[in-house]
NUVEXZA-205608 format. One line per field, with one value per residue: residue in one letter; x, y, z of N, C-alpha, C in turn. Coordinates in Angstrom, 2 decimals. Atoms other than C-alpha are relative to their C-alpha. Last residue first. Layout:
residu = [a | ...]
n.x = [X | ...]
n.y = [Y | ...]
n.z = [Z | ...]
ca.x = [X | ...]
ca.y = [Y | ...]
ca.z = [Z | ...]
c.x = [X | ...]
c.y = [Y | ...]
c.z = [Z | ...]
//
This chain:
residu = [p | c | v | a | d | k | d | a | e | s | l | l | v | r | v | g | s | h | v | r | v | a | a | g | g | t | n | g | a | a | n | v | t | a | d | i | d | w | v | t | s | w | t | s | a | v | s | m | s | a | p | l | s | l | s | s | p | d | a | g | f | a | q | a | a | f | v | c | q | p | e | a | i | q | v | l | y | d | s | d | d | d | n | d | l | d | v | l | i | e | e | a | a | p | s | t | a | f | a | s | g | i | v | q | e | i | a | r | n | a | a | a | i | a | e | s | r | y | q | m | n | s | m | a | r | f | n | t | t | g | l | n | l | a | t | i | l | m | l | t | i | l | v | l | m | i | m | g | v | v | l | a | a | g | r | e | a | v | h | q | g | g | s | m]
n.x = [1.49 | 0.69 | 0.18 | -0.05 | 0.83 | 1.43 | -0.42 | 0.97 | 1.04 | 0.00 | -0.07 | 0.17 | -1.34 | 0.00 | -1.11 | 0.17 | -0.54 | 0.54 | -0.48 | 0.31 | 0.47 | 0.66 | 1.29 | 1.13 | 0.42 | -0.43 | -0.74 | -1.28 | -0.88 | -0.47 | 1.53 | -0.56 | 0.48 | -1.01 | 0.93 | -0.88 | 0.01 | 0.32 | -0.29 | 0.55 | -0.58 | 1.12 | -0.45 | -0.01 | 1.59 | 0.62 | 0.49 | 1.42 | 1.50 | 0.23 | -0.71 | 1.66 | 0.93 | -1.16 | -0.61 | -1.07 | -0.19 | -0.46 | -1.31 | -0.65 | -0.08 | -0.75 | -1.19 | 0.40 | -0.96 | 0.00 | 1.26 | 0.25 | 1.31 | 0.25 | -0.15 | 0.88 | 0.51 | 0.70 | 1.06 | 0.46 | 1.74 | 0.64 | 0.69 | 1.42 | 0.41 | -0.77 | -1.06 | -1.14 | -0.61 | -0.75 | -0.86 | -0.67 | -1.11 | -0.80 | -1.28 | 0.24 | 0.34 | 0.01 | 1.35 | 0.10 | 0.92 | 1.04 | 1.04 | -0.63 | -0.88 | 0.02 | 1.10 | -1.11 | -1.05 | -0.31 | 0.67 | -1.57 | -0.65 | 1.37 | -0.42 | -1.13 | 0.21 | 1.00 | -0.47 | -0.38 | 0.72 | 0.33 | -1.44 | -0.59 | 0.97 | -0.58 | -1.22 | 0.80 | 0.54 | -1.02 | -0.65 | 0.99 | 0.24 | -1.42 | 0.18 | 0.94 | -0.54 | -1.43 | 0.62 | 0.71 | -1.40 | -0.46 | 1.34 | -0.24 | -0.96 | 0.52 | 0.96 | -0.90 | -0.80 | 0.62 | 0.39 | -1.22 | 0.01 | 1.01 | -1.08 | -1.35 | 0.52 | 0.87 | -0.80 | -0.75 | 0.92 | 0.55 | -1.22 | 0.06 | 0.75 | -0.99 | -1.12 | 0.68]
n.y = [-0.81 | -0.79 | 0.67 | 1.11 | 0.16 | 0.23 | 1.24 | 0.79 | 0.16 | -1.49 | 0.85 | -1.32 | 0.03 | -0.71 | -0.98 | -0.93 | -1.28 | -1.28 | -1.04 | -1.21 | -1.66 | -0.40 | -1.22 | 0.02 | 0.10 | 0.87 | -0.43 | -0.21 | 1.48 | 1.62 | 1.25 | 1.19 | 1.82 | 1.08 | 1.76 | 1.21 | 1.29 | 1.76 | 1.41 | 0.72 | 0.84 | 0.45 | 1.26 | 1.46 | -0.70 | 0.13 | -1.13 | 0.20 | -0.10 | -1.74 | -1.01 | -0.36 | 0.35 | -0.43 | 0.92 | -0.07 | 1.67 | 1.32 | 0.26 | -0.47 | -1.75 | -0.37 | -1.14 | -2.00 | -0.89 | -1.69 | -0.09 | -1.72 | -0.79 | -1.07 | -1.38 | -0.15 | -1.37 | -0.53 | -1.50 | -0.31 | -0.67 | 0.57 | -1.21 | 0.72 | 0.52 | 1.44 | 0.07 | 0.20 | -0.60 | 1.39 | -0.57 | 0.97 | -0.25 | 1.37 | 0.97 | 0.67 | 1.01 | 1.34 | 0.70 | 0.49 | -0.66 | 0.92 | -0.75 | -0.28 | -0.30 | -1.09 | -0.95 | 0.30 | -1.08 | -1.14 | -0.06 | -0.05 | -1.27 | -0.23 | -0.22 | -0.58 | -1.17 | -0.06 | 0.04 | -0.92 | -1.03 | 0.46 | -0.12 | -1.03 | -0.54 | 0.50 | -0.81 | -1.17 | -0.15 | -0.10 | -0.69 | -0.98 | 0.15 | -0.21 | -0.80 | -1.19 | 0.66 | -1.10 | -1.79 | -0.18 | 0.03 | -1.04 | -1.34 | 0.51 | -0.85 | -1.48 | -0.49 | 0.17 | -0.92 | -1.35 | -0.38 | -0.69 | -1.64 | -0.70 | 0.21 | -1.21 | -1.60 | 0.03 | 0.79 | -0.62 | -0.50 | 0.52 | -0.63 | -1.66 | -0.03 | 0.21 | -1.07 | -1.13]
n.z = [0.21 | -1.22 | -1.04 | 0.21 | -0.19 | -0.82 | -1.13 | 1.29 | 0.90 | 1.39 | 1.52 | 0.56 | 0.73 | 0.68 | 0.42 | 0.49 | -0.56 | 1.55 | -0.85 | 1.04 | -0.38 | 1.29 | -0.75 | 0.40 | -1.29 | -1.13 | -1.01 | 0.63 | 1.29 | -0.81 | -0.14 | -0.26 | -1.08 | 0.08 | -0.46 | 0.56 | -0.81 | 0.28 | -1.17 | 0.19 | -1.48 | -1.03 | -0.82 | 0.33 | 0.26 | -1.16 | -0.67 | -1.31 | 1.29 | 0.16 | 0.81 | 0.70 | 1.34 | 1.58 | 0.67 | -0.25 | -0.77 | 1.34 | 0.50 | -0.85 | -0.44 | -0.89 | 0.17 | 0.17 | 0.87 | -0.17 | -1.01 | -0.52 | -0.13 | -0.86 | 0.80 | 1.18 | -0.21 | 0.99 | -0.18 | 1.26 | 0.12 | -1.66 | -0.54 | 1.08 | 1.23 | 0.15 | 1.26 | -0.97 | -1.41 | -0.21 | -1.22 | -0.97 | -0.51 | -0.68 | -0.11 | -1.40 | 0.63 | -1.17 | 0.66 | 1.28 | 0.02 | -0.46 | 1.06 | 1.83 | 0.44 | -0.04 | 0.77 | 1.29 | 0.50 | 0.46 | 1.50 | 0.79 | -0.11 | 1.06 | 1.73 | 0.15 | 0.22 | 1.81 | 1.43 | 0.09 | 0.34 | 1.86 | 0.53 | -0.09 | 0.78 | 0.95 | 0.10 | -0.42 | 1.29 | 0.88 | 0.00 | 0.75 | 1.32 | 0.99 | -0.30 | 1.52 | 0.89 | 0.28 | -0.34 | 1.29 | 1.46 | -0.28 | 0.08 | 1.10 | 0.43 | -0.80 | 0.95 | 1.34 | 0.27 | 0.38 | 1.03 | 0.56 | -0.59 | 0.91 | 1.51 | 0.45 | -0.24 | 0.45 | 0.43 | 0.45 | 0.26 | 1.34 | 0.93 | 0.73 | 1.15 | 1.75 | 0.60 | 0.85]
ca.x = [-3.66 | 0.20 | 2.58 | 2.68 | 1.61 | 3.81 | 7.27 | 5.45 | 5.46 | 9.08 | 9.10 | 9.74 | 9.28 | 7.35 | 7.40 | 4.77 | 5.22 | 2.91 | 4.31 | 2.66 | 3.31 | 3.81 | 5.96 | 7.28 | 10.77 | 12.32 | 10.32 | 9.46 | 5.69 | 4.80 | 4.15 | 6.27 | 4.15 | 5.60 | 2.96 | 4.69 | 2.68 | 3.40 | 3.33 | 4.07 | 5.35 | 5.54 | 8.27 | 7.69 | 6.52 | 9.91 | 11.65 | 12.80 | 14.92 | 18.49 | 18.02 | 17.13 | 20.46 | 21.44 | 18.35 | 17.06 | 14.29 | 13.60 | 11.76 | 8.12 | 6.13 | 5.57 | 2.54 | 0.51 | 0.19 | -0.96 | -1.76 | 0.98 | 0.88 | 3.79 | 3.29 | 3.08 | 6.73 | 6.94 | 9.16 | 11.58 | 12.87 | 16.36 | 18.55 | 21.79 | 25.00 | 25.63 | 24.61 | 22.42 | 19.43 | 19.36 | 16.91 | 15.50 | 12.98 | 10.27 | 9.02 | 5.75 | 6.14 | 6.67 | 7.72 | 9.27 | 8.59 | 10.78 | 13.68 | 16.14 | 16.33 | 13.12 | 12.74 | 16.13 | 14.35 | 11.56 | 12.99 | 15.05 | 11.57 | 9.81 | 13.13 | 12.76 | 9.38 | 9.99 | 12.53 | 10.08 | 7.96 | 10.68 | 11.67 | 8.05 | 7.35 | 10.50 | 9.29 | 5.65 | 7.33 | 9.91 | 7.02 | 4.82 | 7.92 | 8.66 | 4.51 | 4.79 | 7.62 | 6.42 | 3.12 | 4.88 | 7.57 | 4.02 | 2.38 | 5.49 | 5.32 | 1.95 | 2.57 | 5.64 | 3.48 | 0.84 | 3.32 | 4.61 | 1.16 | 0.48 | 4.09 | 3.73 | -0.11 | 0.79 | 3.43 | 1.33 | -1.34 | 1.25 | 2.65 | -0.61 | -0.87 | 2.58 | 1.26 | -1.38]
ca.y = [0.76 | 0.84 | -1.27 | 0.64 | 3.94 | 3.57 | 3.20 | 6.19 | 8.27 | 7.44 | 5.19 | 5.58 | 2.39 | 1.49 | -1.61 | -4.22 | -7.29 | -10.35 | -13.73 | -17.00 | -19.91 | -23.98 | -26.10 | -29.37 | -28.88 | -29.37 | -28.71 | -30.32 | -30.32 | -27.89 | -24.69 | -21.64 | -19.28 | -15.10 | -12.42 | -8.81 | -5.97 | -2.69 | 1.00 | 3.70 | 7.01 | 8.82 | 10.71 | 13.26 | 16.91 | 16.12 | 15.38 | 12.22 | 12.71 | 12.44 | 8.96 | 7.41 | 5.77 | 9.01 | 8.22 | 11.34 | 11.56 | 15.44 | 17.04 | 17.88 | 16.65 | 12.65 | 11.77 | 9.33 | 5.10 | 2.94 | -1.33 | -1.93 | -5.96 | -8.28 | -11.26 | -14.50 | -15.50 | -18.91 | -19.80 | -23.31 | -23.77 | -25.90 | -25.10 | -27.05 | -25.30 | -25.52 | -22.01 | -22.86 | -20.93 | -22.15 | -20.52 | -21.36 | -18.84 | -19.52 | -16.80 | -14.25 | -11.47 | -7.54 | -5.76 | -2.49 | -2.92 | -5.71 | -4.18 | -6.00 | -5.64 | -6.27 | -9.42 | -10.55 | -9.11 | -10.90 | -14.29 | -13.77 | -13.12 | -16.62 | -17.97 | -16.73 | -17.64 | -20.95 | -20.97 | -19.58 | -22.56 | -25.26 | -24.03 | -24.38 | -27.64 | -29.13 | -27.26 | -29.07 | -32.41 | -32.20 | -31.74 | -34.29 | -36.46 | -35.59 | -36.25 | -39.04 | -40.95 | -38.68 | -40.98 | -44.14 | -44.08 | -43.43 | -46.28 | -48.55 | -47.25 | -48.03 | -51.54 | -52.44 | -51.03 | -53.36 | -56.02 | -55.48 | -55.56 | -58.97 | -60.34 | -58.82 | -60.43 | -63.91 | -64.26 | -63.08 | -65.62 | -68.19 | -65.82 | -65.88 | -69.72 | -70.08 | -67.75 | -69.99]
ca.z = [-14.02 | -13.39 | -15.71 | -18.68 | -17.08 | -14.98 | -16.60 | -19.49 | -16.55 | -15.45 | -12.09 | -8.47 | -6.32 | -2.93 | -1.64 | 0.15 | 1.33 | 0.75 | 3.07 | 2.16 | 4.22 | 3.57 | 5.96 | 4.68 | 6.57 | 3.43 | 0.71 | -2.34 | -1.30 | 1.69 | -0.37 | 0.07 | -1.19 | -2.42 | -3.10 | -3.69 | -3.63 | -5.36 | -4.41 | -7.14 | -6.77 | -9.95 | -11.54 | -14.53 | -12.58 | -10.09 | -13.12 | -14.42 | -18.37 | -15.78 | -15.41 | -12.07 | -10.77 | -8.44 | -6.16 | -4.81 | -6.46 | -7.08 | -4.19 | -3.66 | -5.72 | -6.73 | -8.86 | -7.60 | -8.32 | -6.25 | -6.23 | -8.64 | -8.30 | -8.48 | -10.59 | -8.05 | -6.73 | -6.01 | -3.42 | -3.66 | -0.32 | 1.15 | -2.30 | -2.61 | -2.44 | 1.47 | 1.92 | 5.17 | 3.50 | -0.61 | -1.93 | -5.07 | -7.04 | -9.29 | -10.97 | -11.85 | -13.89 | -13.49 | -16.63 | -15.43 | -11.80 | -10.96 | -12.33 | -9.80 | -5.82 | -5.18 | -6.45 | -4.68 | -1.70 | -2.29 | -2.43 | 0.62 | 2.63 | 1.26 | 1.85 | 5.86 | 6.37 | 5.13 | 7.84 | 10.53 | 9.62 | 9.34 | 13.13 | 14.40 | 12.78 | 15.02 | 18.34 | 17.88 | 16.63 | 19.74 | 22.17 | 20.78 | 21.27 | 24.72 | 25.82 | 24.05 | 26.34 | 29.38 | 28.97 | 28.12 | 30.87 | 33.32 | 32.18 | 32.90 | 36.06 | 36.94 | 35.14 | 37.51 | 40.77 | 39.75 | 39.34 | 42.86 | 44.56 | 42.92 | 44.02 | 47.29 | 47.66 | 47.25 | 49.99 | 52.07 | 52.37 | 52.67 | 55.79 | 57.06 | 57.19 | 58.98 | 61.97 | 62.59]
c.x = [-0.54 | -1.20 | -0.90 | -0.29 | -0.14 | -1.03 | -1.31 | 0.60 | -0.59 | -1.91 | -0.40 | 0.23 | -0.57 | 1.20 | -0.37 | 1.41 | -0.17 | 1.12 | -0.72 | 0.10 | 0.20 | -0.36 | -0.24 | -0.76 | -1.77 | -0.48 | 1.03 | 0.43 | 0.84 | 0.83 | 1.29 | -0.98 | 1.25 | -0.80 | 1.17 | -0.67 | -0.12 | -0.07 | -0.35 | 0.33 | -0.89 | 0.63 | -0.95 | 0.34 | -0.19 | -1.81 | -0.63 | 0.25 | -0.83 | -1.02 | -0.22 | 0.98 | -1.08 | -0.02 | 0.93 | 0.97 | 1.28 | 0.56 | 0.15 | 1.26 | 0.37 | 0.21 | 0.75 | 1.18 | -0.57 | 0.96 | -0.62 | -1.22 | -0.05 | -1.41 | -0.37 | 0.39 | -1.54 | -0.42 | -0.31 | -1.45 | -0.04 | -1.68 | -0.44 | -1.30 | -1.14 | -0.02 | 0.99 | 1.27 | 1.25 | 0.87 | 0.36 | 0.52 | 0.28 | 1.24 | -0.32 | 1.34 | 0.25 | -0.53 | -0.26 | -0.73 | -0.51 | -1.05 | -0.88 | -1.46 | -0.06 | 1.12 | -0.54 | -0.58 | 0.76 | 0.34 | -0.50 | -0.76 | 1.28 | 0.67 | -1.30 | 0.57 | 1.12 | -0.45 | -0.22 | 1.35 | 0.19 | -0.72 | -0.40 | 1.33 | 0.38 | -1.28 | 0.63 | 1.42 | -0.22 | -0.36 | 0.99 | 0.96 | -1.00 | -0.27 | 1.15 | 0.20 | -0.58 | 0.49 | 1.62 | -0.40 | -0.82 | 0.91 | 0.70 | -1.11 | 0.91 | 1.35 | 0.08 | -1.10 | 0.40 | 0.91 | -0.96 | -0.47 | 1.54 | -0.13 | -1.07 | -0.01 | 1.36 | 0.28 | -0.65 | 0.68 | 1.03 | -0.38 | 0.06 | 1.18 | 0.11 | -1.19 | 0.39 | 0.66]
c.y = [1.29 | 0.32 | 0.55 | -0.79 | -1.58 | 0.13 | -0.28 | -1.35 | -1.03 | -0.31 | 1.41 | 0.18 | 1.40 | 0.20 | 1.08 | 1.17 | 1.22 | 1.37 | 1.23 | 1.18 | 0.72 | 1.38 | 1.04 | 0.94 | -0.33 | -0.48 | -0.96 | 0.58 | 0.13 | -0.98 | -1.44 | -0.78 | -0.79 | -1.42 | -0.52 | -1.22 | -0.57 | -0.92 | -1.49 | -1.45 | -0.90 | -0.75 | -0.06 | -1.27 | -1.43 | -0.34 | -0.30 | 1.10 | -0.29 | 0.68 | 1.01 | 1.07 | 0.76 | -1.07 | 0.32 | -1.04 | 0.44 | -0.96 | -0.54 | 0.08 | -0.11 | 1.26 | 0.88 | 0.37 | 1.38 | 0.49 | 1.58 | 0.02 | 1.44 | 1.14 | 0.89 | 1.53 | 0.47 | 1.63 | 0.22 | 0.85 | -0.11 | 0.53 | -1.00 | 0.73 | -0.89 | -0.62 | -1.55 | 0.51 | -0.25 | 0.87 | -1.02 | 0.43 | -1.39 | 0.47 | -0.34 | -1.34 | -0.32 | -1.41 | -1.14 | -1.04 | 0.67 | 0.77 | -0.13 | 0.63 | 0.03 | 1.01 | 1.35 | 0.29 | -0.42 | 1.09 | 1.58 | 0.80 | 0.58 | 1.86 | 0.66 | -0.11 | 0.53 | 1.34 | 0.37 | -0.13 | 1.37 | 1.14 | -0.17 | 0.99 | 1.42 | 1.15 | -0.31 | 1.09 | 1.43 | 0.17 | 0.89 | 1.42 | 0.67 | 0.21 | 0.69 | 0.92 | 1.53 | -0.14 | 0.93 | 1.00 | 0.52 | 0.73 | 1.40 | 0.93 | 0.10 | 0.28 | 1.48 | 0.45 | 0.64 | 1.08 | 0.96 | -0.28 | 0.49 | 1.41 | 0.56 | -0.63 | 0.76 | 1.46 | 0.73 | 0.28 | 1.08 | 0.99 | -0.70 | 0.04 | 1.51 | 0.13 | -0.69 | 1.03]
c.z = [-0.29 | -0.49 | 1.01 | 0.34 | -0.92 | -0.50 | 0.00 | 0.58 | -0.66 | 0.03 | -0.92 | -1.24 | -1.21 | -0.95 | -1.02 | -0.62 | -1.47 | 0.94 | -1.70 | 0.84 | -1.57 | 0.66 | -0.97 | 0.30 | -0.31 | 1.12 | 0.95 | 0.50 | -0.05 | -1.13 | 0.63 | -0.04 | -0.01 | 1.14 | 0.08 | 0.92 | -0.81 | 0.92 | -0.77 | 1.37 | 0.14 | 1.25 | 0.47 | 1.09 | -0.89 | -0.91 | 1.08 | 0.40 | 1.45 | -0.60 | -0.04 | -1.52 | -0.85 | -1.03 | -1.52 | 0.09 | 0.47 | 0.78 | -1.25 | -0.37 | 1.22 | 0.00 | 1.61 | -0.34 | 0.36 | -0.51 | 0.13 | 0.09 | -0.01 | -0.28 | 0.82 | -0.81 | -0.35 | 0.35 | -1.68 | 0.47 | -1.57 | -0.56 | 0.68 | 0.94 | 0.03 | -1.87 | -0.18 | -0.97 | 0.68 | 1.92 | 1.13 | 0.84 | 1.26 | 0.52 | 1.01 | -0.35 | 1.06 | -0.71 | 1.16 | -0.91 | -1.45 | -1.18 | 0.18 | -0.10 | -1.79 | -0.02 | -0.08 | -0.74 | -0.79 | -0.08 | -0.01 | -0.85 | -0.94 | -0.01 | -0.35 | -1.30 | -0.23 | 0.33 | -1.27 | -1.14 | -0.42 | -0.39 | -1.61 | -0.98 | 0.11 | -1.36 | -1.54 | -0.71 | 0.10 | -1.39 | -1.23 | 0.08 | -0.33 | -1.33 | -0.55 | 0.34 | -1.19 | -1.54 | -0.35 | -0.37 | -0.97 | -0.94 | -0.10 | -1.01 | -1.65 | -0.91 | 0.23 | -1.29 | -1.44 | -0.11 | -0.46 | -1.50 | -1.13 | -0.18 | -0.85 | -1.23 | -0.56 | -0.47 | -1.51 | -0.90 | -0.82 | -0.24 | -1.00 | -0.63 | -0.58 | -0.53 | -1.66 | -0.49]
//
C-alpha cells in the first residue's frame, strides 16, 4: 500500500512547486511595476522643478532689463546646466503694470536714476510678469506657469506711457 501513496505524492509536489513559482513571479512583476511608477513620479517632479527654475531665471533676466519703459512679450532660452545647450524655452508675456502711486517720503535710493527724478515726479509702479514653460520642445516635457510681481520706480512721463 505504501507504493500507491508514494506515486500520488510525486504529482502533488510538482503542482505545488509550479504554483509557488507562479506566485513568486507575480510578486516580482508587481515590485518591478511599483519601482517603475515611483521612478516616473520622481522624474516628473524633477522636470517640474527644473521648469520652475527656468521660468524664474527668465523672469530675473527680464527684471534686470529696462522692461518697464517699453514692455514687450519675449521668448528666452534658458540653459540650466551651463553646457551651452538650451534646456528650456520660456515665454514671457508682456509685463503688465497693475498699480501706480506717487512715491512720497524720501528721495529714491538708486544711484542709477537720472537727476531729474525728484520725490514729486517719482512713481512707484507694480508689475506682473507672467512666464510660461510649455511641455512641447523642452527637456523634461514639464509645463509650468510662474507669476512674479516687481516694483519699479518710474518718472511721471514713463509712468504715463506704460501704466493705465
